[in-house]
All heavy atoms as an XYZ file, in Angstrom:
957
protein
N      47.155     79.843   -155.106
C      48.585     79.969   -154.937
C      49.228     78.598   -154.902
O      48.660     77.676   -154.379
C      48.891     80.726   -153.633
C      50.328     81.034   -153.457
N      51.044     81.881   -154.274
C      51.232     80.650   -152.541
C      52.299     81.968   -153.886
N      52.436     81.225   -152.816
N      50.401     78.506   -155.519
C      51.080     77.252   -155.621
C      52.367     77.309   -154.755
O      53.122     78.299   -154.809
C      51.479     76.952   -157.073
C      52.198     75.596   -157.171
C      50.215     76.934   -157.957
N      52.628     76.277   -153.968
C      53.858     76.201   -153.196
C      54.798     75.203   -153.855
O      54.383     74.097   -154.256
C      53.568     75.774   -151.723
C      52.795     76.791   -150.886
C      51.330     76.734   -151.202
O      50.721     75.684   -151.302
N      50.722     77.914   -151.365
N      56.074     75.579   -153.935
C      57.052     74.738   -154.614
C      58.285     74.627   -153.691
O      58.810     75.611   -153.221
C      57.474     75.394   -155.925
C      56.309     75.713   -156.891
C      56.788     76.755   -157.920
C      55.820     74.463   -157.567
N      58.744     73.367   -153.480
C      59.857     73.171   -152.611
C      60.891     72.243   -153.350
O      60.555     71.114   -153.683
C      59.465     72.499   -151.289
C      60.710     72.267   -150.444
C      58.474     73.367   -150.554
N      62.027     72.840   -153.654
C      63.053     72.083   -154.351
C      63.947     71.318   -153.364
O      64.097     71.678   -152.205
C      63.981     73.051   -155.123
C      63.297     73.854   -156.228
C      63.050     75.258   -155.769
O      62.933     75.507   -154.549
O      62.943     76.209   -156.615
N      64.516     70.242   -153.868
C      65.516     69.500   -153.113
C      66.488     68.876   -154.127
O      66.203     68.777   -155.326
C      64.880     68.472   -152.227
O      64.131     67.532   -153.009
N      67.585     68.400   -153.614
C      68.619     67.825   -154.471
C      69.658     68.901   -154.795
O      69.812     69.863   -154.054
N      70.317     68.755   -155.903
C      71.377     69.672   -156.252
C      72.632     69.319   -155.536
O      72.765     68.256   -154.914
N      73.644     70.185   -155.571
C      74.916     69.941   -154.915
C      76.082     70.237   -155.816
O      75.913     70.924   -156.827
N      77.217     69.620   -155.526
C      78.407     69.843   -156.279
C      78.824     68.534   -156.967
O      78.758     67.445   -156.396
C      79.557     70.334   -155.394
O      79.214     71.595   -154.841
N      79.290     68.662   -158.213
C      79.663     67.471   -158.968
C      80.791     67.859   -159.931
O      80.878     69.041   -160.336
C      78.444     66.882   -159.694
C      77.959     67.795   -160.765
C      78.745     65.487   -160.282
N      81.562     66.889   -160.346
C      82.570     67.174   -161.387
C      81.913     67.124   -162.751
O      80.877     66.457   -162.966
C      83.707     66.136   -161.275
C      84.541     66.299   -160.037
C      85.761     65.406   -160.031
O      85.792     64.339   -160.718
N      86.824     65.776   -159.343
N      82.584     67.787   -163.685
C      82.068     67.756   -165.056
C      81.944     66.325   -165.581
O      82.799     65.502   -165.306
C      83.006     68.518   -165.962
N      80.828     66.099   -166.235
C      80.501     64.760   -166.766
C      79.657     63.969   -165.833
O      79.129     62.916   -166.218
N      79.501     64.449   -164.584
C      78.682     63.741   -163.610
C      77.185     64.020   -163.823
O      76.754     64.701   -164.696
N      76.385     63.516   -162.823
C      74.933     63.611   -162.910
C      74.396     64.071   -161.547
O      75.010     63.827   -160.479
C      74.314     62.261   -163.219
O      74.714     61.823   -164.496
N      73.251     64.757   -161.621
C      72.523     65.139   -160.425
C      71.052     65.124   -160.735
O      70.667     65.198   -161.931
C      72.901     66.584   -160.021
C      74.242     66.834   -159.307
C      74.471     68.367   -159.139
C      74.272     66.112   -157.946
N      70.261     64.992   -159.720
C      68.780     65.121   -159.913
C      68.255     66.113   -158.865
O      68.587     65.998   -157.685
C      68.098     63.779   -159.707
C      66.609     63.822   -160.079
C      65.949     62.490   -159.973
N      65.554     62.183   -158.603
C      64.650     61.251   -158.271
N      64.041     60.575   -159.259
N      64.385     60.995   -157.033
N      67.425     66.999   -159.369
C      66.718     67.931   -158.470
C      65.199     67.621   -158.534
O      64.727     67.192   -159.561
C      66.994     69.392   -158.820
C      68.435     69.804   -158.521
C      66.718     69.710   -160.271
N      64.581     67.834   -157.406
C      63.148     67.514   -157.274
C      62.389     68.788   -156.859
O      62.958     69.660   -156.223
C      62.915     66.425   -156.209
O      63.673     65.301   -156.524
N      61.116     68.827   -157.240
C      60.251     69.940   -156.910
C      58.925     69.384   -156.420
O      58.143     68.832   -157.207
C      60.056     70.855   -158.121
S      58.910     72.196   -157.892
N      58.680     69.530   -155.130
C      57.380     69.108   -154.568
C      56.387     70.257   -154.724
O      56.669     71.392   -154.310
C      57.554     68.771   -153.092
N      55.252     69.909   -155.298
C      54.240     70.925   -155.628
C      53.004     70.729   -154.757
O      52.554     69.633   -154.577
C      53.842     70.816   -157.129
C      52.780     71.867   -157.475
C      55.067     70.859   -158.024
N      52.520     71.829   -154.180
C      51.281     71.781   -153.435
C      50.484     73.043   -153.754
O      51.001     74.006   -154.328
C      51.549     71.675   -151.961
O      52.301     72.776   -151.465
N      49.209     73.046   -153.344
C      48.375     74.194   -153.616
C      47.573     73.952   -154.886
O      47.425     72.861   -155.385
N      47.016     75.035   -155.397
C      46.075     74.949   -156.497
C      46.739     74.964   -157.848
O      47.409     75.918   -158.213
C      45.090     76.148   -156.425
C      44.060     76.111   -157.519
C      43.018     75.169   -157.514
C      44.076     77.036   -158.557
C      42.054     75.178   -158.504
C      43.147     76.993   -159.542
C      42.146     76.066   -159.527
O      41.167     76.029   -160.503
N      46.625     73.894   -158.610
C      47.077     73.804   -159.975
C      45.949     73.293   -160.852
O      45.002     72.684   -160.389
C      48.298     72.880   -160.138
O      47.943     71.548   -159.743
C      49.481     73.369   -159.336
N      46.013     73.574   -162.168
C      45.024     73.130   -163.083
C      45.682     72.390   -164.236
O      46.943     72.302   -164.289
C      44.244     74.353   -163.686
O      45.087     75.037   -164.556
C      43.782     75.266   -162.564
N      44.897     71.919   -165.157
C      45.458     71.241   -166.331
C      46.276     72.192   -167.173
O      47.083     71.776   -167.994
C      44.338     70.623   -167.156
C      43.746     69.346   -166.575
C      42.753     68.731   -167.554
N      43.341     68.532   -168.887
C      44.086     67.515   -169.207
N      44.340     66.572   -168.334
N      44.542     67.381   -170.409
N      46.053     73.448   -166.986
C      46.788     74.469   -167.781
C      48.031     74.966   -167.098
O      48.784     75.789   -167.664
C      45.909     75.683   -168.033
O      44.692     75.266   -168.755
N      48.363     74.400   -165.921
C      49.561     74.877   -165.240
C      50.814     74.275   -165.839
O      50.906     73.063   -166.051
C      49.493     74.500   -163.725
O      48.317     75.091   -163.136
C      50.726     75.016   -163.026
N      51.750     75.157   -166.150
C      53.009     74.765   -166.699
C      54.042     74.789   -165.547
O      54.120     75.782   -164.808
C      53.387     75.731   -167.809
S      55.025     75.540   -168.555
N      54.793     73.751   -165.378
C      55.766     73.714   -164.266
C      57.132     73.335   -164.838
O      57.230     72.509   -165.763
C      55.335     72.640   -163.244
C      53.984     73.027   -162.649
C      56.380     72.508   -162.117
C      53.457     72.035   -161.632
N      58.160     73.894   -164.263
C      59.479     73.534   -164.773
C      60.589     74.243   -164.021
O      60.464     74.678   -162.913
N      61.737     74.252   -164.689
C      62.978     74.650   -164.049
C      63.631     75.820   -164.804
O      63.682     75.827   -166.043
C      63.966     73.533   -164.016
C      63.450     72.376   -163.162
C      62.742     71.297   -163.548
C      63.680     72.245   -161.750
N      62.458     70.471   -162.495
C      63.012     71.011   -161.363
C      64.326     72.959   -160.766
C      63.036     70.565   -160.076
C      64.339     72.473   -159.451
C      63.682     71.291   -159.107
N      64.035     76.795   -164.034
C      64.841     77.911   -164.507
C      66.157     77.902   -163.738
O      66.240     77.358   -162.648
C      64.073     79.215   -164.292
C      62.864     79.408   -165.109
C      61.674     78.725   -164.778
C      62.855     80.217   -166.222
C      60.544     78.883   -165.553
C      61.683     80.390   -167.009
C      60.574     79.720   -166.639
N      67.138     78.496   -164.304
C      68.400     78.633   -163.578
C      69.002     80.020   -163.741
O      68.698     80.706   -164.684
C      69.399     77.559   -164.025
C      69.911     77.778   -165.449
C      70.814     76.628   -165.883
N      71.303     76.760   -167.239
C      71.922     75.818   -167.899
N      72.112     74.598   -167.357
N      72.318     76.026   -169.188
N      69.823     80.368   -162.741
C      70.453     81.702   -162.798
C      71.825     81.604   -162.172
O      71.991     81.146   -161.037
C      69.627     82.731   -162.089
C      70.127     84.140   -162.198
C      69.139     85.161   -161.664
O      68.215     84.848   -160.856
N      69.259     86.384   -162.134
N      72.825     82.045   -162.915
C      74.180     82.106   -162.393
C      74.488     83.559   -162.071
O      73.803     84.467   -162.595
C      75.184     81.511   -163.394
C      76.463     81.137   -162.773
O      76.629     81.197   -161.529
O      77.437     80.796   -163.487
N      75.485     83.790   -161.288
C      75.834     85.135   -160.862
C      76.094     86.047   -162.061
O      76.874     85.714   -162.951
C      77.134     85.076   -159.988
O      76.883     84.192   -158.867
C      77.419     86.504   -159.416
N      75.399     87.166   -162.051
C      75.586     88.173   -163.090
C      74.889     87.869   -164.374
O      75.005     88.601   -165.392
N      74.104     86.777   -164.406
C      73.385     86.430   -165.616
C      71.871     86.459   -165.400
O      71.410     86.399   -164.291
C      73.794     85.015   -166.095
C      75.252     84.892   -166.452
C      75.585     83.494   -166.932
C      77.029     83.335   -167.330
N      77.382     81.956   -167.780
N      71.143     86.596   -166.506
C      69.699     86.602   -166.417
C      69.178     85.173   -166.203
O      69.778     84.206   -166.628
C      69.076     87.133   -167.696
C      67.576     87.296   -167.678
C      67.032     87.968   -168.897
O      67.796     88.183   -169.872
O      65.808     88.178   -168.972
N      68.083     85.109   -165.444
C      67.454     83.834   -165.248
C      66.972     83.275   -166.584
O      66.369     84.010   -167.402
C      66.303     83.983   -164.278
C      65.674     82.698   -163.754
C      64.716     82.949   -162.605
N      65.418     83.548   -161.473
C      64.857     83.709   -160.277
N      63.570     83.290   -160.077
N      65.548     84.274   -159.286
N      67.235     81.991   -166.793
C      66.858     81.381   -168.075
C      66.088     80.103   -167.895
O      66.264     79.374   -166.896
C      68.113     81.075   -168.901
C      69.102     80.083   -168.277
C      70.243     79.739   -169.146
O      70.284     80.193   -170.328
O      71.128     78.992   -168.682
N      65.214     79.816   -168.843
C      64.445     78.561   -168.813
C      65.305     77.380   -169.146
O      66.132     77.470   -170.065
N      65.121     76.303   -168.447
C      65.868     75.055   -168.668
C      64.981     73.959   -169.257
O      65.303     73.418   -170.282
C      66.534     74.583   -167.352
C      67.283     73.258   -167.594
C      67.497     75.620   -166.799
N      63.926     73.667   -168.550
C      62.983     72.618   -169.011
C      61.589     72.834   -168.382
O      61.500     73.269   -167.235
C      63.554     71.228   -168.589
N      60.578     72.563   -169.167
C      59.235     72.710   -168.721
C      58.392     71.493   -169.070
O      58.744     70.746   -170.014
C      58.566     73.937   -169.419
C      59.168     75.326   -169.141
C      58.488     76.368   -170.004
C      59.025     75.653   -167.656
N      57.344     71.248   -168.296
C      56.479     70.128   -168.512
C      55.016     70.547   -168.273
O      54.757     71.291   -167.328
C      56.864     68.925   -167.683
C      56.090     67.679   -168.080
C      56.730     69.210   -166.173
C      56.685     66.357   -167.466
N      54.089     70.134   -169.147
C      52.703     70.441   -168.881
C      52.019     69.280   -168.268
O      52.599     68.204   -168.023
C      52.004     70.933   -170.146
C      51.869     69.867   -171.214
O      52.009     68.643   -170.924
O      51.529     70.212   -172.383
N      50.699     69.433   -167.987
C      49.974     68.382   -167.271
C      49.850     67.109   -168.054
O      49.619     66.017   -167.453
C      48.627     68.914   -166.839
O      47.850     69.218   -167.950
N      49.961     67.198   -169.394
C      49.889     66.038   -170.220
C      51.238     65.361   -170.420
O      51.344     64.365   -171.149
C      49.280     66.398   -171.578
C      47.823     66.748   -171.479
O      47.142     66.168   -170.652
O      47.417     67.672   -172.211
N      52.253     65.902   -169.780
C      53.577     65.311   -169.894
C      54.400     65.763   -171.065
O      55.480     65.219   -171.270
N      53.922     66.740   -171.783
C      54.745     67.280   -172.910
C      55.835     68.141   -172.358
O      55.619     68.951   -171.463
C      53.818     68.103   -173.867
C      52.887     67.197   -174.666
C      51.908     68.008   -175.440
N      50.985     68.759   -174.581
C      49.765     69.187   -174.965
N      49.360     68.893   -176.166
N      49.013     69.874   -174.137
N      57.027     67.946   -172.897
C      58.213     68.604   -172.366
C      58.894     69.512   -173.417
O      58.703     69.347   -174.619
C      59.228     67.575   -171.929
O      59.609     66.759   -173.032
C      58.640     66.666   -170.830
N      59.641     70.468   -172.899
C      60.464     71.264   -173.750
C      61.748     71.622   -173.022
O      61.786     71.644   -171.794
C      59.764     72.553   -174.190
O      59.581     73.434   -173.122
N      62.809     71.858   -173.763
C      64.095     72.055   -173.193
C      64.834     73.243   -173.883
O      64.638     73.488   -175.081
C      64.997     70.807   -173.354
C      64.448     69.564   -172.696
C      63.590     68.716   -173.354
C      64.730     69.304   -171.357
C      63.085     67.587   -172.744
C      64.192     68.210   -170.726
C      63.392     67.326   -171.408
O      62.872     66.221   -170.762
N      65.729     73.858   -173.144
C      66.642     74.825   -173.743
C      67.604     74.031   -174.646
O      67.973     72.885   -174.323
C      67.401     75.548   -172.635
N      68.046     74.661   -175.690
C      68.982     74.014   -176.609
C      70.207     73.542   -175.894
O      70.822     72.554   -176.218
C      69.325     74.960   -177.772
C      68.164     75.253   -178.725
O      67.195     74.417   -178.721
O      68.228     76.245   -179.443
N      70.641     74.308   -174.898
C      71.902     74.000   -174.213
C      71.868     72.757   -173.378
O      72.922     72.218   -172.981
C      72.334     75.221   -173.338
O      71.305     75.472   -172.414
N      70.662     72.245   -173.054
C      70.545     71.093   -172.223
C      69.877     69.899   -172.947
O      69.772     68.828   -172.407
C      69.783     71.395   -170.901
C      70.407     72.577   -170.204
C      68.290     71.578   -171.156
N      69.382     70.180   -174.159
C      68.664     69.135   -174.948
C      69.588     67.883   -175.036
O      70.766     67.992   -175.405
C      68.349     69.674   -176.311
C      67.550     68.704   -177.163
C      66.112     68.602   -176.773
O      65.412     69.607   -176.572
N      65.628     67.366   -176.659
N      69.080     66.737   -174.761
C      69.798     65.500   -174.837
C      70.565     65.131   -173.586
O      71.063     64.010   -173.443
N      70.687     66.077   -172.689
C      71.450     65.794   -171.447
C      70.524     65.826   -170.199
O      70.759     65.121   -169.240
C      72.547     66.849   -171.260
C      73.551     66.869   -172.350
C      74.742     67.819   -171.989
N      74.322     69.207   -171.867
C      74.497     69.909   -170.738
N      75.060     69.387   -169.696
N      74.137     71.191   -170.724
N      69.492     66.676   -170.224
C      68.573     66.824   -169.107
C      67.222     66.196   -169.478
O      66.812     66.255   -170.631
C      68.344     68.291   -168.784
C      69.538     68.992   -168.159
C      70.806     68.454   -168.158
C      69.342     70.276   -167.577
C      71.879     69.101   -167.599
C      70.397     70.960   -167.025
C      71.671     70.375   -167.028
N      66.569     65.681   -168.449
C      65.230     65.119   -168.626
C      64.325     65.588   -167.487
O      64.671     65.409   -166.337
C      65.282     63.575   -168.660
O      66.156     63.103   -169.688
C      63.838     63.025   -168.907
N      63.231     66.191   -167.877
C      62.187     66.600   -166.899
C      61.122     65.552   -166.894
O      60.698     65.032   -167.913
C      61.672     67.997   -167.214
C      60.764     68.461   -166.052
C      60.933     68.064   -168.533
C      60.354     69.981   -166.177
N      60.611     65.230   -165.690
C      59.603     64.238   -165.604
C      58.643     64.594   -164.410
O      58.989     65.529   -163.637
C      60.162     62.845   -165.375
O      60.945     62.795   -164.168
N      57.576     63.864   -164.287
C      56.656     64.172   -163.184
C      56.053     62.872   -162.656
O      55.851     61.914   -163.370
C      55.532     65.105   -163.632
C      54.655     64.625   -164.807
C      53.745     65.699   -165.263
O      53.675     66.843   -164.748
N      52.973     65.430   -166.320
N      55.842     62.898   -161.320
C      55.146     61.826   -160.636
C      53.882     62.435   -160.080
O      53.927     63.119   -159.036
C      56.037     61.224   -159.538
C      55.383     60.061   -158.832
O      54.122     59.990   -158.761
O      56.118     59.227   -158.291
N      52.782     62.232   -160.791
C      51.548     62.912   -160.325
C      51.055     62.378   -159.005
O      50.404     63.097   -158.254
C      50.448     62.784   -161.452
C      50.760     63.596   -162.684
C      49.568     63.653   -163.598
C      49.824     64.620   -164.766
N      48.685     64.752   -165.625
N      51.312     61.150   -158.694
C      50.917     60.580   -157.454
C      51.568     61.279   -156.265
O      50.979     61.497   -155.209
N      52.842     61.696   -156.442
C      53.577     62.408   -155.432
C      53.516     63.916   -155.668
O      54.058     64.703   -154.851
C      55.036     61.944   -155.409
C      55.219     60.508   -154.994
C      56.723     60.136   -155.008
C      56.883     58.692   -154.562
N      58.323     58.284   -154.553
N      52.919     64.322   -156.783
C      52.847     65.728   -157.192
C      54.256     66.376   -157.141
O      54.458     67.446   -156.538
C      51.900     66.536   -156.331
C      51.287     67.671   -157.084
O      51.544     67.879   -158.304
N      50.489     68.530   -156.424
N      55.157     65.659   -157.767
C      56.554     66.109   -157.755
C      57.098     66.084   -159.197
O      56.724     65.208   -159.982
C      57.409     65.184   -156.910
O      56.951     65.236   -155.532
C      58.886     65.567   -156.890
N      57.903     67.128   -159.512
C      58.593     67.147   -160.780
C      60.065     66.923   -160.535
O      60.613     67.387   -159.521
C      58.393     68.488   -161.488
C      57.107     68.570   -162.301
C      55.888     68.393   -161.464
N      54.632     68.577   -162.122
C      53.445     68.422   -161.526
N      53.399     68.083   -160.262
N      52.355     68.598   -162.220
N      60.714     66.313   -161.495
C      62.124     65.990   -161.383
C      62.864     66.554   -162.575
O      62.346     66.618   -163.688
C      62.329     64.485   -161.321
C      61.577     63.792   -160.216
C      60.344     63.176   -160.442
C      62.062     63.759   -158.925
C      59.627     62.565   -159.469
C      61.373     63.132   -157.905
C      60.175     62.529   -158.163
O      59.463     61.913   -157.151
N      64.125     66.843   -162.338
C      65.031     67.265   -163.430
C      66.275     66.405   -163.250
O      67.053     66.624   -162.330
C      65.405     68.746   -163.393
C      66.261     69.202   -164.546
C      65.485     69.135   -165.892
C      66.740     70.659   -164.322
N      66.429     65.411   -164.150
C      67.616     64.576   -164.159
C      68.632     65.247   -165.079
O      68.348     65.503   -166.246
C      67.269     63.157   -164.671
C      68.461     62.261   -164.801
C      69.087     61.895   -163.463
O      68.384     61.645   -162.491
N      70.395     61.906   -163.371
N      69.803     65.505   -164.524
C      70.832     66.211   -165.271
C      72.056     65.303   -165.418
O      72.689     64.922   -164.455
C      71.241     67.490   -164.493
C      70.061     68.396   -164.266
S      70.499     69.922   -163.387
C      70.770     69.247   -161.737
N      72.354     64.965   -166.673
C      73.489     64.104   -166.983
C      74.556     64.846   -167.830
O      74.211     65.908   -168.366
C      73.044     62.896   -167.803
C      72.047     62.029   -167.026
O      72.106     61.913   -165.775
N      71.146     61.361   -167.746
N      75.711     64.324   -167.858
C      76.798     64.955   -168.640
C      76.931     66.426   -168.308
O      77.015     67.268   -169.171
C      76.574     64.739   -170.128
O      76.447     63.412   -170.508
N      76.965     66.712   -167.028
C      76.936     68.089   -166.584
C      78.247     68.809   -167.014
O      79.332     68.218   -167.064
C      76.781     68.174   -165.085
C      75.319     67.980   -164.608
C      75.271     67.602   -163.156
C      74.546     69.237   -164.869
N      78.077     70.104   -167.286
C      79.196     70.956   -167.702
C      79.356     72.096   -166.725
O      78.361     72.481   -166.055
C      78.936     71.536   -169.071
C      78.658     70.432   -170.169
C      78.307     71.129   -171.504
C      78.009     70.101   -172.569
N      77.636     70.733   -173.862
N      80.524     72.711   -166.645
C      80.691     73.890   -165.745
C      79.662     74.965   -166.021
O      79.206     75.653   -165.100
C      82.124     74.316   -166.017
C      82.819     73.085   -166.402
C      81.816     72.299   -167.227
N      79.267     75.150   -167.283
C      78.298     76.188   -167.635
C      76.895     75.857   -167.164
O      75.989     76.715   -167.264
C      78.290     76.460   -169.092
C      78.194     75.247   -170.018
C      79.511     74.722   -170.486
O      80.497     74.688   -169.692
O      79.631     74.391   -171.689
N      76.667     74.709   -166.609
C      75.375     74.349   -166.010
C      75.274     74.854   -164.526
O      74.232     74.761   -163.951
C      75.156     72.829   -166.033
C      75.011     72.237   -167.390
O      74.378     72.902   -168.247
O      75.595     71.154   -167.666
N      76.368     75.381   -164.021
C      76.391     75.895   -162.664
C      75.418     77.010   -162.499
O      75.248     77.890   -163.367
C      77.817     76.389   -162.308
O      78.686     75.228   -162.273
C      77.842     77.083   -160.933
N      74.680     77.012   -161.379
C      73.737     78.082   -161.070
C      72.743     77.664   -160.037
O      72.786     76.507   -159.559
N      71.918     78.620   -159.638
C      70.808     78.336   -158.774
C      69.624     77.822   -159.614
O      69.261     78.530   -160.617
C      70.421     79.549   -157.970
C      69.375     79.340   -156.894
S      70.004     78.383   -155.551
C      70.913     79.673   -154.648
N      69.109     76.709   -159.317
C      68.006     76.118   -160.057
C      66.711     76.345   -159.282
O      66.591     75.978   -158.109
C      68.270     74.632   -160.303
C      69.258     74.386   -161.450
C      70.581     74.756   -161.298
C      68.800     73.818   -162.608
C      71.489     74.544   -162.378
C      69.674     73.637   -163.652
C      71.007     74.003   -163.498
O      71.903     73.820   -164.552
N      65.733     76.941   -159.991
C      64.483     77.281   -159.379
C      63.323     76.519   -160.110
O      63.275     76.442   -161.319
C      64.184     78.775   -159.539
C      65.125     79.696   -158.860
C      66.197     80.210   -159.532
C      64.932     80.079   -157.527
C      67.099     81.089   -158.933
C      65.771     80.937   -156.885
C      66.875     81.433   -157.612
O      67.719     82.301   -156.978
N      62.440     76.010   -159.271
C      61.217     75.437   -159.785
C      60.157     76.545   -159.848
O      60.066     77.378   -158.930
C      60.760     74.307   -158.865
S      59.300     73.428   -159.456
N      59.367     76.562   -160.920
C      58.374     77.558   -161.074
C      57.066     76.974   -161.699
O      57.130     75.981   -162.354
C      58.902     78.690   -161.988
N      55.976     77.629   -161.430
C      54.677     77.174   -161.953
C      53.836     78.374   -162.346
O      53.840     79.392   -161.624
C      53.970     76.327   -160.905
N      53.142     78.218   -163.451
C      52.267     79.310   -163.903
C      51.348     78.787   -165.009
O      51.713     77.830   -165.698
C      53.057     80.524   -164.368
C      52.262     81.742   -164.665
C      51.480     82.181   -163.409
O      52.104     82.645   -162.457
O      50.239     82.001   -163.482
N      50.218     79.450   -165.188
C      49.417     79.186   -166.374
C      49.876     80.100   -167.456
O      49.804     81.338   -167.307
C      47.917     79.429   -166.039
C      47.059     79.274   -167.307
C      47.410     78.465   -164.975
N      50.399     79.561   -168.508
C      50.935     80.349   -169.623
C      50.277     79.878   -170.902
O      49.697     78.785   -170.980
C      52.454     80.236   -169.712
C      53.136     80.830   -168.507
C      52.908     78.770   -169.895
N      50.474     80.670   -171.958
C      49.800     80.346   -173.207
C      50.344     79.057   -173.823
O      49.607     78.169   -174.226
N      51.668     79.004   -173.879
C      52.343     77.827   -174.476
C      53.412     77.428   -173.480
O      54.328     78.190   -173.176
C      52.963     78.168   -175.830
C      53.706     76.925   -176.404
C      51.928     78.661   -176.800
N      53.327     76.187   -173.035
C      54.286     75.664   -172.057
C      55.567     75.194   -172.770
O      55.767     73.953   -172.957
C      53.658     74.549   -171.228
S      54.662     73.987   -169.835
N      56.356     76.138   -173.226
C      57.568     75.838   -173.988
C      58.668     76.785   -173.581
O      58.433     77.990   -173.486
C      57.264     75.937   -175.472
O      58.474     75.928   -176.231
N      59.841     76.223   -173.417
C      60.967     77.097   -172.976
C      61.188     78.187   -173.983
O      61.601     79.309   -173.652
C      62.228     76.213   -172.855
C      63.478     77.074   -172.671
C      62.088     75.274   -171.663
N      60.968     77.936   -175.274
C      61.224     78.902   -176.275
C      60.121     79.995   -176.406
O      60.333     80.998   -177.047
C      61.364     78.235   -177.687
C      62.615     77.377   -177.747
C      62.686     76.675   -179.103
C      64.011     75.949   -179.275
N      64.324     74.980   -178.224
N      59.007     79.806   -175.684
C      57.899     80.749   -175.780
C      57.632     81.534   -174.498
O      56.786     82.411   -174.512
C      56.632     80.020   -176.189
C      56.628     79.529   -177.603
N      57.162     78.332   -177.971
C      56.196     80.138   -178.749
C      57.022     78.172   -179.294
N      56.458     79.235   -179.749
N      58.309     81.184   -173.411
C      58.027     81.861   -172.144
C      59.311     82.512   -171.628
O      60.412     82.207   -171.996
C      57.488     80.899   -171.068
C      56.192     80.225   -171.557
C      58.507     79.883   -170.673
N      59.076     83.522   -170.749
C      60.166     84.183   -170.007
C      59.964     84.036   -168.509
O      58.820     83.903   -168.075
C      60.258     85.641   -170.419
C      60.571     85.883   -171.877
C      62.013     85.400   -172.195
N      62.362     85.638   -173.590
C      62.216     84.699   -174.537
N      61.745     83.507   -174.222
N      62.578     84.976   -175.796
N      61.044     84.106   -167.753
C      60.896     83.860   -166.321
C      59.953     84.799   -165.642
O      59.250     84.418   -164.701
C      62.280     83.925   -165.698
C      62.947     85.307   -165.678
C      63.760     85.827   -166.604
C      62.722     86.298   -164.708
N      64.129     87.093   -166.249
C      63.508     87.411   -165.097
C      61.976     86.408   -163.526
C      63.542     88.571   -164.342
C      62.040     87.546   -162.756
C      62.802     88.636   -163.221
N      59.867     86.030   -166.130
C      58.980     87.015   -165.424
C      57.541     86.778   -165.649
O      56.670     87.480   -165.075
C      59.413     88.428   -165.869
C      59.589     88.650   -167.302
C      58.505     88.838   -168.172
C      60.846     88.722   -167.868
C      58.689     88.989   -169.519
C      61.068     88.921   -169.244
C      59.960     89.073   -170.070
O      60.165     89.279   -171.393
N      57.157     85.813   -166.514
C      55.736     85.447   -166.680
C      55.295     84.479   -165.565
O      54.118     84.222   -165.449
C      55.540     84.789   -168.051
C      55.863     85.686   -169.224
C      55.715     84.958   -170.539
O      54.562     84.511   -170.822
O      56.682     84.827   -171.283
N      56.228     83.953   -164.806
C      55.924     83.003   -163.758
C      55.798     83.703   -162.428
O      56.730     84.468   -162.030
C      56.983     81.911   -163.705
C      56.857     80.874   -164.789
C      57.126     81.227   -166.085
C      56.509     79.601   -164.487
C      57.011     80.299   -167.128
C      56.386     78.648   -165.528
C      56.653     79.022   -166.819
N      54.757     83.464   -161.642
C      54.522     84.109   -160.362
C      54.719     83.179   -159.191
O      54.624     83.643   -158.020
C      53.114     84.686   -160.353
C      52.927     85.813   -161.321
O      53.681     86.846   -161.273
N      52.030     85.688   -162.286
N      54.919     81.904   -159.416
C      55.087     80.972   -158.303
C      56.470     80.341   -158.389
O      56.787     79.665   -159.397
C      54.006     79.884   -158.394
C      52.613     80.491   -158.402
O      52.140     80.921   -157.337
N      51.963     80.517   -159.557
N      57.279     80.510   -157.340
C      58.636     80.084   -157.341
C      59.016     79.369   -156.081
O      58.514     79.690   -154.999
C      59.574     81.299   -157.486
C      59.471     81.993   -158.779
C      58.583     83.008   -159.115
C      60.228     81.714   -159.999
N      58.748     83.388   -160.450
C      59.787     82.609   -160.975
C      61.219     80.832   -160.286
C      60.304     82.616   -162.266
C      61.785     80.861   -161.575
C      61.336     81.731   -162.532
N      59.935     78.390   -156.210
C      60.545     77.801   -155.053
C      61.706     78.665   -154.566
O      62.053     79.654   -155.160
N      62.362     78.137   -153.520
C      63.481     78.909   -152.943
C      64.787     78.725   -153.694
O      65.732     79.472   -153.481
C      63.669     78.495   -151.458
C      64.433     77.217   -151.243
C      63.642     75.951   -151.514
O      62.452     76.014   -151.896
N      64.251     74.802   -151.315
N      64.851     77.731   -154.554
C      66.031     77.466   -155.378
C      66.940     76.494   -154.668
O      66.983     76.281   -153.465
N      67.716     75.803   -155.510
C      68.782     74.818   -155.046
C      69.997     75.007   -155.885
O      69.893     75.097   -157.118
C      68.253     73.350   -155.040
O      69.205     72.531   -154.476
C      67.909     72.909   -156.464
N      71.121     75.030   -155.236
C      72.386     75.325   -155.936
C      72.926     74.073   -156.624
O      73.031     73.021   -156.012
C      73.439     75.904   -154.988
C      74.771     76.207   -155.623
C      74.726     77.366   -156.585
O      73.949     78.326   -156.378
N      75.495     77.290   -157.640
N      73.383     74.263   -157.854
C      74.090     73.224   -158.623
C      75.432     73.767   -159.038
O      75.493     74.818   -159.658
C      73.273     72.777   -159.845
C      74.118     71.852   -160.763
C      71.976     72.078   -159.423
N      76.478     73.113   -158.642
C      77.809     73.556   -158.966
C      78.585     72.460   -159.710
O      78.684     71.341   -159.178
C      78.596     73.969   -157.679
O      77.855     74.999   -157.037
C      80.004     74.503   -158.087
N      79.088     72.777   -160.862
C      79.831     71.762   -161.715
C      81.247     72.307   -161.897
O      81.423     73.406   -162.378
C      79.147     71.569   -163.046
C      79.868     70.431   -163.800
C      77.678     71.219   -162.865
N      82.207     71.504   -161.463
C      83.610     71.947   -161.597
C      84.459     71.047   -162.457
O      83.990     69.958   -162.822
C      84.224     72.086   -160.210
O      84.168     70.811   -159.540
């Protein structure tokens, strides 16, 4: 079982930046895919950015070029740096981890992930 604890987030004006962090503990393997999903009121949870143990990353088209996912293996923490934020980036951001076939936002769905953090709110106005 993997434990995930998010921190960061908050409220920012459009064009601003935020960083959210995900502290990971418990059992992970080289095949574990970790990343960020978000969900706004009335909308389905969607993948934002994922990273595998080798540092390969993938992003949703809507955030490509604005968001960067990274990892500090020494701290066992993943980060999502969000720049040029837009109102449509508003939502609850969740960190998730799972062993999946392909660690790519375009190839996975949120319901394939069984390990979730509590979420952190990001509001862009």
